[in-house]
PQR file with spaces between the fields and no chain letter, atoms N, CA, C, O and H, PARSE charges and radii, in Angstrom:
ATOM       1  N    MET     1      99.490  102.104   93.883 -0.4000 1.5000
ATOM       2  CA   MET     1      99.256  102.556   95.241 -0.0000 2.0000
ATOM       3  C    MET     1     100.325  101.966   96.157  0.5500 1.7000
ATOM       4  O    MET     1     100.639  100.780   96.060 -0.5500 1.4000
ATOM       5  N    ASN     2     100.872  102.771   97.028 -0.4000 1.5000
ATOM       6  CA   ASN     2     101.888  102.327   97.976 -0.0000 2.0000
ATOM       7  C    ASN     2     101.212  101.901   99.273  0.5500 1.7000
ATOM       8  O    ASN     2     100.616  102.730   99.960 -0.5500 1.4000
ATOM       9  H    ASN     2     100.617  103.735   97.107  0.4000 1.0000
ATOM      10  N    VAL     3     101.298  100.618   99.615 -0.4000 1.5000
ATOM      11  CA   VAL     3     100.633  100.105  100.810 -0.0000 2.0000
ATOM      12  C    VAL     3     101.240  100.651  102.090  0.5500 1.7000
ATOM      13  O    VAL     3     100.623  100.548  103.151 -0.5500 1.4000
ATOM      14  H    VAL     3     101.782   99.945   99.056  0.4000 1.0000
ATOM      15  N    LEU     4     102.438  101.232  102.019 -0.4000 1.5000
ATOM      16  CA   LEU     4     103.095  101.777  103.204 -0.0000 2.0000
ATOM      17  C    LEU     4     102.970  103.295  103.298  0.5500 1.7000
ATOM      18  O    LEU     4     103.585  103.902  104.175 -0.5500 1.4000
ATOM      19  H    LEU     4     102.939  101.315  101.158  0.4000 1.0000
ATOM      20  N    ALA     5     102.201  103.916  102.427 -0.4000 1.5000
ATOM      21  CA   ALA     5     102.142  105.371  102.349 -0.0000 2.0000
ATOM      22  C    ALA     5     101.599  106.014  103.624  0.5500 1.7000
ATOM      23  O    ALA     5     102.157  107.007  104.091 -0.5500 1.4000
ATOM      24  H    ALA     5     101.702  103.423  101.714  0.4000 1.0000
ATOM      25  N    ASP     6     100.544  105.480  104.186 -0.4000 1.5000
ATOM      26  CA   ASP     6      99.915  106.077  105.368 -0.0000 2.0000
ATOM      27  C    ASP     6     100.202  105.213  106.584  0.5500 1.7000
ATOM      28  O    ASP     6      99.619  104.140  106.743 -0.5500 1.4000
ATOM      29  H    ASP     6     100.091  104.674  103.807  0.4000 1.0000
ATOM      30  N    ALA     7     101.097  105.680  107.438 -0.4000 1.5000
ATOM      31  CA   ALA     7     101.520  104.899  108.596 -0.0000 2.0000
ATOM      32  C    ALA     7     100.435  104.779  109.663  0.5500 1.7000
ATOM      33  O    ALA     7     100.594  104.009  110.610 -0.5500 1.4000
ATOM      34  H    ALA     7     101.570  106.552  107.308  0.4000 1.0000
ATOM      35  N    SER     8      99.334  105.522  109.533 -0.4000 1.5000
ATOM      36  CA   SER     8      98.279  105.450  110.539 -0.0000 2.0000
ATOM      37  C    SER     8      97.136  104.527  110.122  0.5500 1.7000
ATOM      38  O    SER     8      96.168  104.362  110.864 -0.5500 1.4000
ATOM      39  H    SER     8      99.205  106.148  108.764  0.4000 1.0000
ATOM      40  N    THR     9      97.247  103.929  108.944 -0.4000 1.5000
ATOM      41  CA   THR     9      96.207  103.035  108.445 -0.0000 2.0000
ATOM      42  C    THR     9      96.743  101.614  108.387  0.5500 1.7000
ATOM      43  O    THR     9      97.757  101.364  107.737 -0.5500 1.4000
ATOM      44  H    THR     9      98.034  104.063  108.341  0.4000 1.0000
ATOM      45  N    PRO    10      96.076  100.675  109.060 -0.5600 1.5000
ATOM      46  CA   PRO    10      96.545   99.294  109.013  0.2800 2.0000
ATOM      47  C    PRO    10      96.379   98.691  107.624  0.5500 1.7000
ATOM      48  O    PRO    10      95.426   98.989  106.905 -0.5500 1.4000
ATOM      49  N    VAL    11      97.329   97.837  107.269 -0.4000 1.5000
ATOM      50  CA   VAL    11      97.329   97.185  105.960 -0.0000 2.0000
ATOM      51  C    VAL    11      96.775   95.772  106.072  0.5500 1.7000
ATOM      52  O    VAL    11      95.990   95.347  105.224 -0.5500 1.4000
ATOM      53  H    VAL    11      98.103   97.594  107.854  0.4000 1.0000
ATOM      54  N    THR    12      97.173   95.042  107.103 -0.4000 1.5000
ATOM      55  CA   THR    12      96.751   93.651  107.247 -0.0000 2.0000
ATOM      56  C    THR    12      95.342   93.562  107.828  0.5500 1.7000
ATOM      57  O    THR    12      94.926   94.413  108.614 -0.5500 1.4000
ATOM      58  H    THR    12      97.811   95.387  107.791  0.4000 1.0000
ATOM      59  N    ALA    13      94.629   92.536  107.437 -0.4000 1.5000
ATOM      60  CA   ALA    13      93.285   92.308  107.974 -0.0000 2.0000
ATOM      61  C    ALA    13      93.340   92.072  109.484  0.5500 1.7000
ATOM      62  O    ALA    13      92.450   92.499  110.219 -0.5500 1.4000
ATOM      63  H    ALA    13      94.967   91.844  106.799  0.4000 1.0000
ATOM      64  N    ALA    14      94.385   91.392  109.935 -0.4000 1.5000
ATOM      65  CA   ALA    14      94.513   91.112  111.378 -0.0000 2.0000
ATOM      66  C    ALA    14      94.535   92.400  112.179  0.5500 1.7000
ATOM      67  O    ALA    14      93.853   92.514  113.198 -0.5500 1.4000
ATOM      68  H    ALA    14      95.108   91.044  109.338  0.4000 1.0000
ATOM      69  N    LEU    15      95.313   93.370  111.724 -0.4000 1.5000
ATOM      70  CA   LEU    15      95.391   94.630  112.466 -0.0000 2.0000
ATOM      71  C    LEU    15      94.162   95.492  112.218  0.5500 1.7000
ATOM      72  O    LEU    15      93.726   96.209  113.119 -0.5500 1.4000
ATOM      73  H    LEU    15      95.867   93.278  110.897  0.4000 1.0000
ATOM      74  N    GLN    16      93.603   95.440  111.034 -0.4000 1.5000
ATOM      75  CA   GLN    16      92.366   96.187  110.761 -0.0000 2.0000
ATOM      76  C    GLN    16      91.259   95.743  111.712  0.5500 1.7000
ATOM      77  O    GLN    16      90.471   96.562  112.183 -0.5500 1.4000
ATOM      78  H    GLN    16      93.958   94.858  110.303  0.4000 1.0000
ATOM      79  N    ASN    17      91.205   94.445  111.990 -0.4000 1.5000
ATOM      80  CA   ASN    17      90.179   93.920  112.896 -0.0000 2.0000
ATOM      81  C    ASN    17      90.476   94.226  114.359  0.5500 1.7000
ATOM      82  O    ASN    17      89.554   94.453  115.142 -0.5500 1.4000
ATOM      83  H    ASN    17      91.846   93.779  111.608  0.4000 1.0000
ATOM      84  N    ALA    18      91.744   94.233  114.734 -0.4000 1.5000
ATOM      85  CA   ALA    18      92.122   94.419  116.138 -0.0000 2.0000
ATOM      86  C    ALA    18      92.171   95.879  116.565  0.5500 1.7000
ATOM      87  O    ALA    18      91.827   96.200  117.703 -0.5500 1.4000
ATOM      88  H    ALA    18      92.493   94.048  114.098  0.4000 1.0000
ATOM      89  N    LEU    19      92.586   96.754  115.685 -0.4000 1.5000
ATOM      90  CA   LEU    19      92.845   98.146  116.056 -0.0000 2.0000
ATOM      91  C    LEU    19      91.634   98.879  116.650  0.5500 1.7000
ATOM      92  O    LEU    19      91.811   99.628  117.611 -0.5500 1.4000
ATOM      93  H    LEU    19      92.865   96.493  114.760  0.4000 1.0000
ATOM      94  N    PRO    20      90.424   98.702  116.131 -0.5600 1.5000
ATOM      95  CA   PRO    20      89.279   99.407  116.730  0.2800 2.0000
ATOM      96  C    PRO    20      89.011   99.013  118.188  0.5500 1.7000
ATOM      97  O    PRO    20      88.386   99.771  118.930 -0.5500 1.4000
ATOM      98  N    GLN    21      89.478   97.838  118.593 -0.4000 1.5000
ATOM      99  CA   GLN    21      89.259   97.373  119.968 -0.0000 2.0000
ATOM     100  C    GLN    21      90.276   97.940  120.948  0.5500 1.7000
ATOM     101  O    GLN    21      90.109   97.814  122.161 -0.5500 1.4000
ATOM     102  H    GLN    21      89.985   97.223  117.990  0.4000 1.0000
ATOM     103  N    ILE    22      91.328   98.562  120.428 -0.4000 1.5000
ATOM     104  CA   ILE    22      92.424   99.055  121.269 -0.0000 2.0000
ATOM     105  C    ILE    22      92.245  100.551  121.461  0.5500 1.7000
ATOM     106  O    ILE    22      92.304  101.316  120.498 -0.5500 1.4000
ATOM     107  H    ILE    22      91.464   98.664  119.443  0.4000 1.0000
ATOM     108  N    ARG    23      92.029  100.966  122.689 -0.4000 1.5000
ATOM     109  CA   ARG    23      91.760  102.373  123.001 -0.0000 2.0000
ATOM     110  C    ARG    23      93.035  103.173  123.262  0.5500 1.7000
ATOM     111  O    ARG    23      93.041  104.393  123.093 -0.5500 1.4000
ATOM     112  H    ARG    23      91.981  100.345  123.471  0.4000 1.0000
ATOM     113  N    ASP    24      94.092  102.520  123.663 -0.4000 1.5000
ATOM     114  CA   ASP    24      95.348  103.190  124.007 -0.0000 2.0000
ATOM     115  C    ASP    24      96.094  103.577  122.726  0.5500 1.7000
ATOM     116  O    ASP    24      96.487  102.705  121.951 -0.5500 1.4000
ATOM     117  H    ASP    24      94.087  101.529  123.800  0.4000 1.0000
ATOM     118  N    ARG    25      96.286  104.872  122.504 -0.4000 1.5000
ATOM     119  CA   ARG    25      96.937  105.350  121.274 -0.0000 2.0000
ATOM     120  C    ARG    25      98.373  104.840  121.162  0.5500 1.7000
ATOM     121  O    ARG    25      98.851  104.556  120.064 -0.5500 1.4000
ATOM     122  H    ARG    25      95.966  105.580  123.133  0.4000 1.0000
ATOM     123  N    SER    26      99.051  104.727  122.289 -0.4000 1.5000
ATOM     124  CA   SER    26     100.426  104.221  122.292 -0.0000 2.0000
ATOM     125  C    SER    26     100.471  102.768  121.831  0.5500 1.7000
ATOM     126  O    SER    26     101.352  102.380  121.064 -0.5500 1.4000
ATOM     127  H    SER    26      98.663  104.957  123.181  0.4000 1.0000
ATOM     128  N    ALA    27      99.527  101.977  122.296 -0.4000 1.5000
ATOM     129  CA   ALA    27      99.456  100.576  121.878 -0.0000 2.0000
ATOM     130  C    ALA    27      99.118  100.476  120.390  0.5500 1.7000
ATOM     131  O    ALA    27      99.658   99.622  119.687 -0.5500 1.4000
ATOM     132  H    ALA    27      98.811  102.292  122.919  0.4000 1.0000
ATOM     133  N    GLN    28      98.228  101.343  119.910 -0.4000 1.5000
ATOM     134  CA   GLN    28      97.905  101.363  118.483 -0.0000 2.0000
ATOM     135  C    GLN    28      99.148  101.692  117.656  0.5500 1.7000
ATOM     136  O    GLN    28      99.430  101.049  116.645 -0.5500 1.4000
ATOM     137  H    GLN    28      97.789  102.037  120.481  0.4000 1.0000
ATOM     138  N    ASP    29      99.884  102.713  118.113 -0.4000 1.5000
ATOM     139  CA   ASP    29     101.110  103.102  117.405 -0.0000 2.0000
ATOM     140  C    ASP    29     102.122  101.963  117.371  0.5500 1.7000
ATOM     141  O    ASP    29     102.780  101.738  116.356 -0.5500 1.4000
ATOM     142  H    ASP    29      99.655  103.235  118.934  0.4000 1.0000
ATOM     143  N    ASP    30     102.243  101.246  118.486 -0.4000 1.5000
ATOM     144  CA   ASP    30     103.173  100.114  118.539 -0.0000 2.0000
ATOM     145  C    ASP    30     102.793   99.046  117.521  0.5500 1.7000
ATOM     146  O    ASP    30     103.651   98.517  116.815 -0.5500 1.4000
ATOM     147  H    ASP    30     101.709  101.429  119.311  0.4000 1.0000
ATOM     148  N    LEU    31     101.514   98.738  117.452 -0.4000 1.5000
ATOM     149  CA   LEU    31     101.063   97.698  116.531 -0.0000 2.0000
ATOM     150  C    LEU    31     101.210   98.138  115.075  0.5500 1.7000
ATOM     151  O    LEU    31     101.543   97.323  114.214 -0.5500 1.4000
ATOM     152  H    LEU    31     100.817   99.168  118.026  0.4000 1.0000
ATOM     153  N    LEU    32     100.968   99.394  114.799 -0.4000 1.5000
ATOM     154  CA   LEU    32     101.189   99.912  113.448 -0.0000 2.0000
ATOM     155  C    LEU    32     102.675   99.862  113.096  0.5500 1.7000
ATOM     156  O    LEU    32     103.037   99.548  111.962 -0.5500 1.4000
ATOM     157  H    LEU    32     100.697  100.056  115.498  0.4000 1.0000
ATOM     158  N    PHE    33     103.534  100.172  114.067 -0.4000 1.5000
ATOM     159  CA   PHE    33     104.978  100.076  113.852 -0.0000 2.0000
ATOM     160  C    PHE    33     105.365   98.631  113.539  0.5500 1.7000
ATOM     161  O    PHE    33     106.129   98.376  112.608 -0.5500 1.4000
ATOM     162  H    PHE    33     103.240  100.427  114.989  0.4000 1.0000
ATOM     163  N    LEU    34     104.835   97.688  114.319 -0.4000 1.5000
ATOM     164  CA   LEU    34     105.119   96.275  114.088 -0.0000 2.0000
ATOM     165  C    LEU    34     104.710   95.874  112.675  0.5500 1.7000
ATOM     166  O    LEU    34     105.474   95.216  111.969 -0.5500 1.4000
ATOM     167  H    LEU    34     104.215   97.895  115.076  0.4000 1.0000
ATOM     168  N    GLU    35     103.520   96.266  112.266 -0.4000 1.5000
ATOM     169  CA   GLU    35     103.039   95.907  110.937 -0.0000 2.0000
ATOM     170  C    GLU    35     103.963   96.472  109.862  0.5500 1.7000
ATOM     171  O    GLU    35     104.336   95.757  108.932 -0.5500 1.4000
ATOM     172  H    GLU    35     102.899   96.800  112.840  0.4000 1.0000
ATOM     173  N    ARG    36     104.332   97.735  109.979 -0.4000 1.5000
ATOM     174  CA   ARG    36     105.221   98.350  108.989 -0.0000 2.0000
ATOM     175  C    ARG    36     106.579   97.665  108.975  0.5500 1.7000
ATOM     176  O    ARG    36     107.178   97.479  107.916 -0.5500 1.4000
ATOM     177  H    ARG    36     104.029   98.316  110.735  0.4000 1.0000
ATOM     178  N    TRP    37     107.063   97.288  110.160 -0.4000 1.5000
ATOM     179  CA   TRP    37     108.353   96.613  110.253 -0.0000 2.0000
ATOM     180  C    TRP    37     108.278   95.241  109.594  0.5500 1.7000
ATOM     181  O    TRP    37     109.216   94.834  108.908 -0.5500 1.4000
ATOM     182  H    TRP    37     106.576   97.438  111.020  0.4000 1.0000
ATOM     183  N    GLU    38     107.193   94.534  109.791 -0.4000 1.5000
ATOM     184  CA   GLU    38     107.028   93.218  109.160 -0.0000 2.0000
ATOM     185  C    GLU    38     106.978   93.344  107.640  0.5500 1.7000
ATOM     186  O    GLU    38     107.454   92.460  106.929 -0.5500 1.4000
ATOM     187  H    GLU    38     106.432   94.864  110.349  0.4000 1.0000
ATOM     188  N    LEU    39     106.406   94.431  107.144 -0.4000 1.5000
ATOM     189  CA   LEU    39     106.323   94.641  105.708 -0.0000 2.0000
ATOM     190  C    LEU    39     107.644   95.120  105.114  0.5500 1.7000
ATOM     191  O    LEU    39     107.985   94.780  103.981 -0.5500 1.4000
ATOM     192  H    LEU    39     106.019   95.149  107.722  0.4000 1.0000
ATOM     193  N    ALA    40     108.385   95.914  105.889 -0.4000 1.5000
ATOM     194  CA   ALA    40     109.657   96.470  105.401 -0.0000 2.0000
ATOM     195  C    ALA    40     110.613   96.595  106.586  0.5500 1.7000
ATOM     196  O    ALA    40     110.775   97.681  107.142 -0.5500 1.4000
ATOM     197  H    ALA    40     108.109   96.191  106.810  0.4000 1.0000
ATOM     198  N    PRO    41     111.246   95.482  106.975 -0.5600 1.5000
ATOM     199  CA   PRO    41     112.127   95.490  108.157  0.2800 2.0000
ATOM     200  C    PRO    41     113.224   96.552  108.058  0.5500 1.7000
ATOM     201  O    PRO    41     113.806   96.789  107.000 -0.5500 1.4000
ATOM     202  N    GLN    42     113.476   97.172  109.198 -0.4000 1.5000
ATOM     203  CA   GLN    42     114.528   98.176  109.312 -0.0000 2.0000
ATOM     204  C    GLN    42     115.725   97.550  110.006  0.5500 1.7000
ATOM     205  O    GLN    42     115.579   96.674  110.860 -0.5500 1.4000
ATOM     206  H    GLN    42     113.004   96.979  110.058  0.4000 1.0000
ATOM     207  N    SER    43     116.888   98.003  109.635 -0.4000 1.5000
ATOM     208  CA   SER    43     118.070   97.519  110.343 -0.0000 2.0000
ATOM     209  C    SER    43     118.250   98.346  111.609  0.5500 1.7000
ATOM     210  O    SER    43     117.723   99.452  111.733 -0.5500 1.4000
ATOM     211  H    SER    43     117.006   98.714  108.942  0.4000 1.0000
ATOM     212  N    GLY    44     118.985   97.798  112.519 -0.4000 1.5000
ATOM     213  CA   GLY    44     119.273   98.517  113.758 -0.0000 2.0000
ATOM     214  C    GLY    44     118.726   97.802  114.974  0.5500 1.7000
ATOM     215  O    GLY    44     117.731   97.079  114.912 -0.5500 1.4000
ATOM     216  H    GLY    44     119.413   96.899  112.418  0.4000 1.0000
ATOM     217  N    MET    45     119.404   98.026  116.066 -0.4000 1.5000
ATOM     218  CA   MET    45     119.035   97.363  117.323 -0.0000 2.0000
ATOM     219  C    MET    45     117.736   97.910  117.910  0.5500 1.7000
ATOM     220  O    MET    45     116.901   97.138  118.381 -0.5500 1.4000
ATOM     221  H    MET    45     120.213   98.612  116.116  0.4000 1.0000
ATOM     222  N    ALA    46     117.556   99.216  117.888 -0.4000 1.5000
ATOM     223  CA   ALA    46     116.370   99.815  118.515 -0.0000 2.0000
ATOM     224  C    ALA    46     115.063   99.332  117.881  0.5500 1.7000
ATOM     225  O    ALA    46     114.165   98.908  118.608 -0.5500 1.4000
ATOM     226  H    ALA    46     118.234   99.843  117.505  0.4000 1.0000
ATOM     227  N    PRO    47     114.926   99.381  116.554 -0.5600 1.5000
ATOM     228  CA   PRO    47     113.679   98.866  115.970  0.2800 2.0000
ATOM     229  C    PRO    47     113.476   97.377  116.249  0.5500 1.7000
ATOM     230  O    PRO    47     112.353   96.940  116.502 -0.5500 1.4000
ATOM     231  N    ALA    48     114.552   96.603  116.203 -0.4000 1.5000
ATOM     232  CA   ALA    48     114.437   95.158  116.457 -0.0000 2.0000
ATOM     233  C    ALA    48     113.982   94.878  117.883  0.5500 1.7000
ATOM     234  O    ALA    48     113.163   93.988  118.110 -0.5500 1.4000
ATOM     235  H    ALA    48     115.464   96.958  115.998  0.4000 1.0000
ATOM     236  N    LEU    49     114.503   95.626  118.836 -0.4000 1.5000
ATOM     237  CA   LEU    49     114.091   95.443  120.230 -0.0000 2.0000
ATOM     238  C    LEU    49     112.636   95.855  120.438  0.5500 1.7000
ATOM     239  O    LEU    49     111.895   95.198  121.169 -0.5500 1.4000
ATOM     240  H    LEU    49     115.168   96.349  118.652  0.4000 1.0000
ATOM     241  N    ARG    50     112.233   96.941  119.794 -0.4000 1.5000
ATOM     242  CA   ARG    50     110.839   97.382  119.912 -0.0000 2.0000
ATOM     243  C    ARG    50     109.911   96.313  119.349  0.5500 1.7000
ATOM     244  O    ARG    50     108.901   95.976  119.966 -0.5500 1.4000
ATOM     245  H    ARG    50     112.834   97.476  119.200  0.4000 1.0000
ATOM     246  N    VAL    51     110.251   95.782  118.185 -0.4000 1.5000
ATOM     247  CA   VAL    51     109.436   94.733  117.565 -0.0000 2.0000
ATOM     248  C    VAL    51     109.363   93.516  118.478  0.5500 1.7000
ATOM     249  O    VAL    51     108.295   92.928  118.653 -0.5500 1.4000
ATOM     250  H    VAL    51     111.071   96.056  117.684  0.4000 1.0000
ATOM     251  N    GLN    52     110.486   93.144  119.054 -0.4000 1.5000
ATOM     252  CA   GLN    52     110.514   91.983  119.949 -0.0000 2.0000
ATOM     253  C    GLN    52     109.584   92.193  121.151  0.5500 1.7000
ATOM     254  O    GLN    52     108.868   91.272  121.544 -0.5500 1.4000
ATOM     255  H    GLN    52     111.354   93.622  118.913  0.4000 1.0000
ATOM     256  N    GLN    53     109.591   93.379  121.726 -0.4000 1.5000
ATOM     257  CA   GLN    53     108.719   93.670  122.866 -0.0000 2.0000
ATOM     258  C    GLN    53     107.246   93.622  122.465  0.5500 1.7000
ATOM     259  O    GLN    53     106.416   93.076  123.192 -0.5500 1.4000
ATOM     260  H    GLN    53     110.173   94.127  121.407  0.4000 1.0000
ATOM     261  N    ILE    54     106.931   94.188  121.318 -0.4000 1.5000
ATOM     262  CA   ILE    54     105.540   94.195  120.854 -0.0000 2.0000
ATOM     263  C    ILE    54     105.069   92.762  120.582  0.5500 1.7000
ATOM     264  O    ILE    54     103.941   92.398  120.916 -0.5500 1.4000
ATOM     265  H    ILE    54     107.606   94.632  120.727  0.4000 1.0000
ATOM     266  N    ARG    55     105.940   91.956  119.975 -0.4000 1.5000
ATOM     267  CA   ARG    55     105.586   90.554  119.716 -0.0000 2.0000
ATOM     268  C    ARG    55     105.323   89.798  121.014  0.5500 1.7000
ATOM     269  O    ARG    55     104.389   89.001  121.098 -0.5500 1.4000
ATOM     270  H    ARG    55     106.856   92.252  119.704  0.4000 1.0000
ATOM     271  N    ARG    56     106.153   90.054  122.024 -0.4000 1.5000
ATOM     272  CA   ARG    56     105.972   89.366  123.313 -0.0000 2.0000
ATOM     273  C    ARG    56     104.668   89.774  123.994  0.5500 1.7000
ATOM     274  O    ARG    56     104.021   88.955  124.647 -0.5500 1.4000
ATOM     275  H    ARG    56     106.911   90.701  121.955  0.4000 1.0000
ATOM     276  N    ALA    57     104.290   91.031  123.841 -0.4000 1.5000
ATOM     277  CA   ALA    57     103.073   91.530  124.477 -0.0000 2.0000
ATOM     278  C    ALA    57     101.804   91.075  123.742  0.5500 1.7000
ATOM     279  O    ALA    57     100.732   90.991  124.340 -0.5500 1.4000
ATOM     280  H    ALA    57     104.816   91.696  123.311  0.4000 1.0000
ATOM     281  N    ASN    58     101.935   90.784  122.447 -0.4000 1.5000
ATOM     282  CA   ASN    58     100.785   90.421  121.611 -0.0000 2.0000
ATOM     283  C    ASN    58     101.125   89.246  120.698  0.5500 1.7000
ATOM     284  O    ASN    58     101.108   89.399  119.477 -0.5500 1.4000
ATOM     285  H    ASN    58     102.806   90.853  121.961  0.4000 1.0000
ATOM     286  N    PRO    59     101.431   88.087  121.254 -0.5600 1.5000
ATOM     287  CA   PRO    59     101.959   86.995  120.421  0.2800 2.0000
ATOM     288  C    PRO    59     101.027   86.527  119.307  0.5500 1.7000
ATOM     289  O    PRO    59     101.483   86.294  118.187 -0.5500 1.4000
ATOM     290  N    GLN    60      99.758   86.388  119.583 -0.4000 1.5000
ATOM     291  CA   GLN    60      98.850   85.877  118.548 -0.0000 2.0000
ATOM     292  C    GLN    60      98.613   86.900  117.445  0.5500 1.7000
ATOM     293  O    GLN    60      98.614   86.565  116.261 -0.5500 1.4000
ATOM     294  H    GLN    60      99.388   86.577  120.492  0.4000 1.0000
ATOM     295  N    LEU    61      98.411   88.146  117.846 -0.4000 1.5000
ATOM     296  CA   LEU    61      98.209   89.195  116.854 -0.0000 2.0000
ATOM     297  C    LEU    61      99.490   89.405  116.046  0.5500 1.7000
ATOM     298  O    LEU    61      99.430   89.589  114.830 -0.5500 1.4000
ATOM     299  H    LEU    61      98.410   88.419  118.809  0.4000 1.0000
ATOM     300  N    ALA    62     100.628   89.380  116.702 -0.4000 1.5000
ATOM     301  CA   ALA    62     101.911   89.552  116.010 -0.0000 2.0000
ATOM     302  C    ALA    62     102.121   88.446  114.986  0.5500 1.7000
ATOM     303  O    ALA    62     102.606   88.711  113.886 -0.5500 1.4000
ATOM     304  H    ALA    62     100.677   89.230  117.690  0.4000 1.0000
ATOM     305  N    GLU    63     101.769   87.229  115.322 -0.4000 1.5000
ATOM     306  CA   GLU    63     101.925   86.116  114.379 -0.0000 2.0000
ATOM     307  C    GLU    63     100.976   86.263  113.191  0.5500 1.7000
ATOM     308  O    GLU    63     101.351   85.970  112.056 -0.5500 1.4000
ATOM     309  H    GLU    63     101.375   87.014  116.216  0.4000 1.0000
ATOM     310  N    ALA    64      99.759   86.713  113.447 -0.4000 1.5000
ATOM     311  CA   ALA    64      98.805   86.926  112.354 -0.0000 2.0000
ATOM     312  C    ALA    64      99.294   88.027  111.421  0.5500 1.7000
ATOM     313  O    ALA    64      99.188   87.902  110.201 -0.5500 1.4000
ATOM     314  H    ALA    64      99.454   86.951  114.370  0.4000 1.0000
ATOM     315  N    ILE    65      99.828   89.102  111.989 -0.4000 1.5000
ATOM     316  CA   ILE    65     100.373   90.190  111.179 -0.0000 2.0000
ATOM     317  C    ILE    65     101.572   89.694  110.374  0.5500 1.7000
ATOM     318  O    ILE    65     101.696   89.991  109.186 -0.5500 1.4000
ATOM     319  H    ILE    65      99.914   89.204  112.980  0.4000 1.0000
ATOM     320  N    ARG    66     102.445   88.942  111.023 -0.4000 1.5000
ATOM     321  CA   ARG    66     103.644   88.419  110.346 -0.0000 2.0000
ATOM     322  C    ARG    66     103.260   87.524  109.168  0.5500 1.7000
ATOM     323  O    ARG    66     103.860   87.615  108.097 -0.5500 1.4000
ATOM     324  H    ARG    66     102.344   88.700  111.988  0.4000 1.0000
ATOM     325  N    ALA    67     102.265   86.664  109.362 -0.4000 1.5000
ATOM     326  CA   ALA    67     101.840   85.753  108.287 -0.0000 2.0000
ATOM     327  C    ALA    67     101.272   86.541  107.102  0.5500 1.7000
ATOM     328  O    ALA    67     101.590   86.247  105.950 -0.5500 1.4000
ATOM     329  H    ALA    67     101.777   86.590  110.232  0.4000 1.0000
ATOM     330  N    GLU    68     100.447   87.523  107.382 -0.4000 1.5000
ATOM     331  CA   GLU    68      99.898   88.338  106.290 -0.0000 2.0000
ATOM     332  C    GLU    68     100.982   89.165  105.613  0.5500 1.7000
ATOM     333  O    GLU    68     100.993   89.303  104.390 -0.5500 1.4000
ATOM     334  H    GLU    68     100.188   87.762  108.318  0.4000 1.0000
ATOM     335  N    ALA    69     101.886   89.711  106.405 -0.4000 1.5000
ATOM     336  CA   ALA    69     102.961   90.546  105.857 -0.0000 2.0000
ATOM     337  C    ALA    69     103.856   89.737  104.924  0.5500 1.7000
ATOM     338  O    ALA    69     104.362   90.266  103.935 -0.5500 1.4000
ATOM     339  H    ALA    69     101.877   89.599  107.399  0.4000 1.0000
ATOM     340  N    ALA    70     104.050   88.472  105.232 -0.4000 1.5000
ATOM     341  CA   ALA    70     104.886   87.626  104.377 -0.0000 2.0000
ATOM     342  C    ALA    70     104.295   87.524  102.971  0.5500 1.7000
ATOM     343  O    ALA    70     105.028   87.442  101.986 -0.5500 1.4000
ATOM     344  H    ALA    70     103.638   88.042  106.036  0.4000 1.0000
ATOM     345  N    VAL    71     102.986   87.530  102.890 -0.4000 1.5000
ATOM     346  CA   VAL    71     102.313   87.479  101.595 -0.0000 2.0000
ATOM     347  C    VAL    71     102.339   88.855  100.923  0.5500 1.7000
ATOM     348  O    VAL    71     102.518   88.958   99.710 -0.5500 1.4000
ATOM     349  H    VAL    71     102.391   87.597  103.690  0.4000 1.0000
ATOM     350  N    LEU    72     102.161   89.905  101.722 -0.4000 1.5000
ATOM     351  CA   LEU    72     102.108   91.267  101.179 -0.0000 2.0000
ATOM     352  C    LEU    72     103.477   91.855  100.883  0.5500 1.7000
ATOM     353  O    LEU    72     103.598   92.754  100.051 -0.5500 1.4000
ATOM     354  H    LEU    72     102.016   89.821  102.708  0.4000 1.0000
ATOM     355  N    ARG    73     104.502   91.363  101.548 -0.4000 1.5000
ATOM     356  CA   ARG    73     105.845   91.947  101.444 -0.0000 2.0000
ATOM     357  C    ARG    73     106.327   92.115   99.999  0.5500 1.7000
ATOM     358  O    ARG    73     106.835   93.182   99.657 -0.5500 1.4000
ATOM     359  H    ARG    73     104.403   90.633  102.224  0.4000 1.0000
ATOM     360  N    PRO    74     106.186   91.104   99.145 -0.5600 1.5000
ATOM     361  CA   PRO    74     106.656   91.293   97.754  0.2800 2.0000
ATOM     362  C    PRO    74     105.907   92.438   97.066  0.5500 1.7000
ATOM     363  O    PRO    74     106.512   93.191   96.303 -0.5500 1.4000
ATOM     364  N    ALA    75     104.621   92.582   97.318 -0.4000 1.5000
ATOM     365  CA   ALA    75     103.844   93.666   96.720 -0.0000 2.0000
ATOM     366  C    ALA    75     104.289   95.007   97.269  0.5500 1.7000
ATOM     367  O    ALA    75     104.393   95.981   96.523 -0.5500 1.4000
ATOM     368  H    ALA    75     104.129   91.971   97.938  0.4000 1.0000
ATOM     369  N    ALA    76     104.552   95.067   98.564 -0.4000 1.5000
ATOM     370  CA   ALA    76     104.981   96.319   99.187 -0.0000 2.0000
ATOM     371  C    ALA    76     106.346   96.735   98.671  0.5500 1.7000
ATOM     372  O    ALA    76     106.585   97.923   98.455 -0.5500 1.4000
ATOM     373  H    ALA    76     104.468   94.276   99.170  0.4000 1.0000
ATOM     374  N    ALA    77     107.233   95.796   98.472 -0.4000 1.5000
ATOM     375  CA   ALA    77     108.585   96.106   97.986 -0.0000 2.0000
ATOM     376  C    ALA    77     108.534   96.677   96.572  0.5500 1.7000
ATOM     377  O    ALA    77     109.331   97.551   96.231 -0.5500 1.4000
ATOM     378  H    ALA    77     107.039   94.831   98.647  0.4000 1.0000
ATOM     379  N    GLY    78     107.633   96.209   95.769 -0.4000 1.5000
ATOM     380  CA   GLY    78     107.529   96.689   94.405 -0.0000 2.0000
ATOM     381  C    GLY    78     106.872   98.048   94.286  0.5500 1.7000
ATOM     382  O    GLY    78     106.971   98.697   93.244 -0.5500 1.4000
ATOM     383  H    GLY    78     106.985   95.499   96.046  0.4000 1.0000
ATOM     384  N    LEU    79     106.202   98.488   95.340 -0.4000 1.5000
ATOM     385  CA   LEU    79     105.489   99.753   95.284 -0.0000 2.0000
ATOM     386  C    LEU    79     106.178  100.882   96.022  0.5500 1.7000
ATOM     387  O    LEU    79     105.632  101.983   96.102 -0.5500 1.4000
ATOM     388  H    LEU    79     106.121   97.961   96.186  0.4000 1.0000
ATOM     389  N    ARG    80     107.335  100.646   96.553 -0.4000 1.5000
ATOM     390  CA   ARG    80     108.049  101.712   97.266 -0.0000 2.0000
ATOM     391  C    ARG    80     108.752  102.615   96.321  0.5500 1.7000
ATOM     392  O    ARG    80     109.403  103.568   96.748 -0.5500 1.4000
ATOM     393  H    ARG    80     107.778   99.752   96.488  0.4000 1.0000
């Protein structure tokens, strides 16, 4: 199973717990983007700047996602 297959489904427990509390679809999309980026970073200035903004707006959640992604990243890389 590819953990990155469905971009609309959170992978980390941190985001799975937080996402139902967020009503703004744009904010949900941003957090899903952050999670995917933490699991499989993209090169380029635009994605890096977007990630930086999302991290600044949600520091605790971003850190929780980053910590979980660090553990999941090797599994995600092997399933792409």
